[in-house]
C-alpha beads as a LAMMPS data file, in Angstrom:
LAMMPS data file: protein, C-alpha beads

181 atoms
180 bonds

1 atom types
1 bond types

-500.0 500.0 xlo xhi
-500.0 500.0 ylo yhi
-500.0 500.0 zlo zhi

Masses

1 110.0

Atoms # bond

1 1 1 -434.287 159.751 298.474
2 1 1 -431.139 157.875 297.875
3 1 1 -431.830 155.503 294.196
4 1 1 -431.808 152.176 296.223
5 1 1 -434.973 153.967 298.022
6 1 1 -436.972 154.415 294.704
7 1 1 -435.353 151.051 293.340
8 1 1 -437.072 149.115 295.815
9 1 1 -440.260 151.336 295.126
10 1 1 -440.244 150.416 291.072
11 1 1 -439.579 146.570 291.592
12 1 1 -442.123 146.398 294.448
13 1 1 -444.901 148.893 293.711
14 1 1 -445.350 147.157 290.207
15 1 1 -448.962 147.452 288.088
16 1 1 -451.235 150.019 287.686
17 1 1 -451.631 150.843 290.997
18 1 1 -448.180 150.912 291.867
19 1 1 -447.791 153.750 288.609
20 1 1 -450.686 155.609 289.817
21 1 1 -449.117 156.062 293.599
22 1 1 -445.314 157.326 291.795
23 1 1 -446.960 159.482 289.798
24 1 1 -448.980 161.234 292.875
25 1 1 -445.470 161.396 294.334
26 1 1 -443.816 162.531 291.629
27 1 1 -445.816 164.865 291.273
28 1 1 -446.083 166.316 295.246
29 1 1 -442.596 166.612 294.977
30 1 1 -442.418 168.732 291.754
31 1 1 -445.373 170.730 293.594
32 1 1 -442.915 171.557 296.712
33 1 1 -439.711 171.471 294.603
34 1 1 -441.989 174.899 292.554
35 1 1 -443.512 176.052 295.635
36 1 1 -440.087 176.075 297.733
37 1 1 -438.416 177.861 294.675
38 1 1 -440.944 180.235 293.238
39 1 1 -441.757 182.101 297.180
40 1 1 -438.663 184.147 296.922
41 1 1 -439.917 184.913 293.507
42 1 1 -443.262 186.396 294.712
43 1 1 -441.704 188.072 298.046
44 1 1 -443.175 191.642 298.562
45 1 1 -441.271 194.845 298.606
46 1 1 -440.584 195.012 303.209
47 1 1 -439.800 198.521 302.233
48 1 1 -443.145 200.110 300.972
49 1 1 -445.442 199.888 303.759
50 1 1 -448.785 198.192 303.197
51 1 1 -451.491 202.011 302.544
52 1 1 -453.816 202.045 305.373
53 1 1 -457.684 202.241 304.711
54 1 1 -458.992 203.583 309.181
55 1 1 -457.436 205.247 310.968
56 1 1 -458.372 206.875 314.358
57 1 1 -460.772 210.012 314.520
58 1 1 -460.337 212.845 316.613
59 1 1 -463.898 214.484 317.706
60 1 1 -463.016 218.176 319.600
61 1 1 -466.071 218.890 321.573
62 1 1 -466.425 222.446 323.204
63 1 1 -468.906 225.062 325.701
64 1 1 -469.918 221.731 327.623
65 1 1 -471.900 222.809 330.115
66 1 1 -473.095 221.350 333.516
67 1 1 -469.729 219.640 334.107
68 1 1 -470.133 216.393 336.569
69 1 1 -473.291 215.916 335.220
70 1 1 -475.089 212.765 332.711
71 1 1 -473.205 211.784 329.959
72 1 1 -471.918 212.651 326.602
73 1 1 -473.458 210.615 324.021
74 1 1 -471.433 211.402 320.744
75 1 1 -472.653 209.047 317.377
76 1 1 -470.718 208.873 314.717
77 1 1 -473.295 208.325 311.659
78 1 1 -472.111 206.999 307.491
79 1 1 -475.420 208.234 305.722
80 1 1 -478.146 209.323 307.189
81 1 1 -480.654 212.199 305.705
82 1 1 -481.035 213.761 308.850
83 1 1 -478.479 214.203 311.612
84 1 1 -480.385 213.109 314.426
85 1 1 -478.882 212.062 318.450
86 1 1 -480.790 208.702 317.747
87 1 1 -478.193 205.653 319.505
88 1 1 -479.956 203.060 317.562
89 1 1 -478.966 205.064 313.650
90 1 1 -475.633 205.118 314.654
91 1 1 -472.658 203.402 312.842
92 1 1 -470.615 203.839 316.006
93 1 1 -471.314 205.782 319.740
94 1 1 -469.173 206.597 322.719
95 1 1 -470.197 207.428 325.967
96 1 1 -468.283 209.667 328.526
97 1 1 -468.433 210.983 331.622
98 1 1 -468.722 215.028 330.991
99 1 1 -465.063 216.288 332.600
100 1 1 -464.604 219.359 331.646
101 1 1 -465.395 222.517 329.489
102 1 1 -464.189 221.188 326.593
103 1 1 -462.733 217.555 325.778
104 1 1 -461.744 215.228 322.762
105 1 1 -463.596 211.919 322.201
106 1 1 -461.647 209.395 319.772
107 1 1 -462.794 206.797 317.630
108 1 1 -460.292 204.023 317.290
109 1 1 -459.692 202.516 313.582
110 1 1 -462.665 203.814 311.702
111 1 1 -463.070 202.860 307.953
112 1 1 -461.910 206.003 305.940
113 1 1 -464.864 207.848 304.245
114 1 1 -467.550 210.163 304.784
115 1 1 -468.938 210.714 308.044
116 1 1 -470.956 212.985 310.262
117 1 1 -470.692 213.437 314.114
118 1 1 -473.358 214.593 316.535
119 1 1 -473.267 214.662 319.900
120 1 1 -475.815 214.664 323.194
121 1 1 -475.054 215.882 326.997
122 1 1 -477.313 212.933 327.905
123 1 1 -478.381 215.036 331.599
124 1 1 -480.480 212.259 332.774
125 1 1 -478.516 208.949 331.366
126 1 1 -481.474 207.595 329.354
127 1 1 -479.418 207.601 325.742
128 1 1 -482.433 209.375 324.349
129 1 1 -483.054 213.515 323.610
130 1 1 -485.493 215.178 325.903
131 1 1 -487.689 217.657 324.016
132 1 1 -490.022 219.877 325.827
133 1 1 -494.128 220.078 325.022
134 1 1 -493.082 221.615 321.103
135 1 1 -490.497 219.044 320.156
136 1 1 -487.592 221.615 320.985
137 1 1 -484.626 220.201 323.122
138 1 1 -483.834 220.244 326.737
139 1 1 -480.839 218.779 326.378
140 1 1 -477.607 220.473 325.322
141 1 1 -476.631 219.246 321.870
142 1 1 -474.096 219.747 318.814
143 1 1 -473.002 218.954 314.878
144 1 1 -469.901 217.964 313.286
145 1 1 -469.186 221.323 310.909
146 1 1 -470.919 223.217 313.322
147 1 1 -474.698 222.514 311.422
148 1 1 -477.923 223.484 313.133
149 1 1 -481.159 221.564 312.423
150 1 1 -484.212 223.269 311.322
151 1 1 -487.937 222.487 312.413
152 1 1 -488.404 219.254 310.795
153 1 1 -485.283 217.824 312.732
154 1 1 -482.260 218.082 312.791
155 1 1 -479.406 218.669 310.698
156 1 1 -478.992 217.811 306.619
157 1 1 -476.463 215.225 305.957
158 1 1 -474.622 217.300 303.280
159 1 1 -474.427 220.290 305.803
160 1 1 -472.680 218.073 308.682
161 1 1 -470.512 215.388 306.523
162 1 1 -466.887 215.744 306.751
163 1 1 -464.255 213.646 304.744
164 1 1 -462.088 210.699 307.219
165 1 1 -459.206 210.176 305.083
166 1 1 -455.709 210.139 307.280
167 1 1 -454.889 207.920 310.067
168 1 1 -455.308 210.769 312.605
169 1 1 -457.798 213.077 311.650
170 1 1 -458.968 215.438 313.962
171 1 1 -462.036 217.204 312.934
172 1 1 -463.014 220.977 313.485
173 1 1 -464.350 221.395 316.979
174 1 1 -467.984 220.992 318.093
175 1 1 -469.553 223.493 319.554
176 1 1 -472.566 222.727 321.540
177 1 1 -475.356 224.585 322.123
178 1 1 -478.584 225.038 324.298
179 1 1 -481.946 225.012 322.612
180 1 1 -483.903 225.829 325.332
181 1 1 -482.246 229.145 326.472

Bonds

1 1 1 2
2 1 2 3
3 1 3 4
4 1 4 5
5 1 5 6
6 1 6 7
7 1 7 8
8 1 8 9
9 1 9 10
10 1 10 11
11 1 11 12
12 1 12 13
13 1 13 14
14 1 14 15
15 1 15 16
16 1 16 17
17 1 17 18
18 1 18 19
19 1 19 20
20 1 20 21
21 1 21 22
22 1 22 23
23 1 23 24
24 1 24 25
25 1 25 26
26 1 26 27
27 1 27 28
28 1 28 29
29 1 29 30
30 1 30 31
31 1 31 32
32 1 32 33
33 1 33 34
34 1 34 35
35 1 35 36
36 1 36 37
37 1 37 38
38 1 38 39
39 1 39 40
40 1 40 41
41 1 41 42
42 1 42 43
43 1 43 44
44 1 44 45
45 1 45 46
46 1 46 47
47 1 47 48
48 1 48 49
49 1 49 50
50 1 50 51
51 1 51 52
52 1 52 53
53 1 53 54
54 1 54 55
55 1 55 56
56 1 56 57
57 1 57 58
58 1 58 59
59 1 59 60
60 1 60 61
61 1 61 62
62 1 62 63
63 1 63 64
64 1 64 65
65 1 65 66
66 1 66 67
67 1 67 68
68 1 68 69
69 1 69 70
70 1 70 71
71 1 71 72
72 1 72 73
73 1 73 74
74 1 74 75
75 1 75 76
76 1 76 77
77 1 77 78
78 1 78 79
79 1 79 80
80 1 80 81
81 1 81 82
82 1 82 83
83 1 83 84
84 1 84 85
85 1 85 86
86 1 86 87
87 1 87 88
88 1 88 89
89 1 89 90
90 1 90 91
91 1 91 92
92 1 92 93
93 1 93 94
94 1 94 95
95 1 95 96
96 1 96 97
97 1 97 98
98 1 98 99
99 1 99 100
100 1 100 101
101 1 101 102
102 1 102 103
103 1 103 104
104 1 104 105
105 1 105 106
106 1 106 107
107 1 107 108
108 1 108 109
109 1 109 110
110 1 110 111
111 1 111 112
112 1 112 113
113 1 113 114
114 1 114 115
115 1 115 116
116 1 116 117
117 1 117 118
118 1 118 119
119 1 119 120
120 1 120 121
121 1 121 122
122 1 122 123
123 1 123 124
124 1 124 125
125 1 125 126
126 1 126 127
127 1 127 128
128 1 128 129
129 1 129 130
130 1 130 131
131 1 131 132
132 1 132 133
133 1 133 134
134 1 134 135
135 1 135 136
136 1 136 137
137 1 137 138
138 1 138 139
139 1 139 140
140 1 140 141
141 1 141 142
142 1 142 143
143 1 143 144
144 1 144 145
145 1 145 146
146 1 146 147
147 1 147 148
148 1 148 149
149 1 149 150
150 1 150 151
151 1 151 152
152 1 152 153
153 1 153 154
154 1 154 155
155 1 155 156
156 1 156 157
157 1 157 158
158 1 158 159
159 1 159 160
160 1 160 161
161 1 161 162
162 1 162 163
163 1 163 164
164 1 164 165
165 1 165 166
166 1 166 167
167 1 167 168
168 1 168 169
169 1 169 170
170 1 170 171
171 1 171 172
172 1 172 173
173 1 173 174
174 1 174 175
175 1 175 176
176 1 176 177
177 1 177 178
178 1 178 179
179 1 179 180
180 1 180 181
């Protein structure tokens, strides 16, 4: 701003209104100046990349039967008492076609933490585990750490959990098993 313009403002903006206006303009200009000077001082070191907080989780599944039939329900759980193949309990769900005896299913951008996985070969595509009269599963199952359930339900959390803390984490292969054999 030229000094003549500033003098013009001083002469024409007399009284309390003029002083308040000039104080506000001065404060604004001072703030802009400090902001412009300070922006270079607070710049982040560009040589250090930010630490990731999530990553991809790769779930290898083996011993799949009935290739080309039904669908594979892969359920990712945070913290539950028992790992049951129930879609409503899952943190994330992947549904994929069964194309071969071995497959890898990927969950993208999973926040780091503790998880468990349950896999169900859903032959009738109803997104539920079918059981016989005694409650024994009629469809193939698998669980992380190859943990097995008991009489009262699926495996307990402590047996099935694993830690996810890398940008790309491949867990131990899940071996599908047939309860009805």
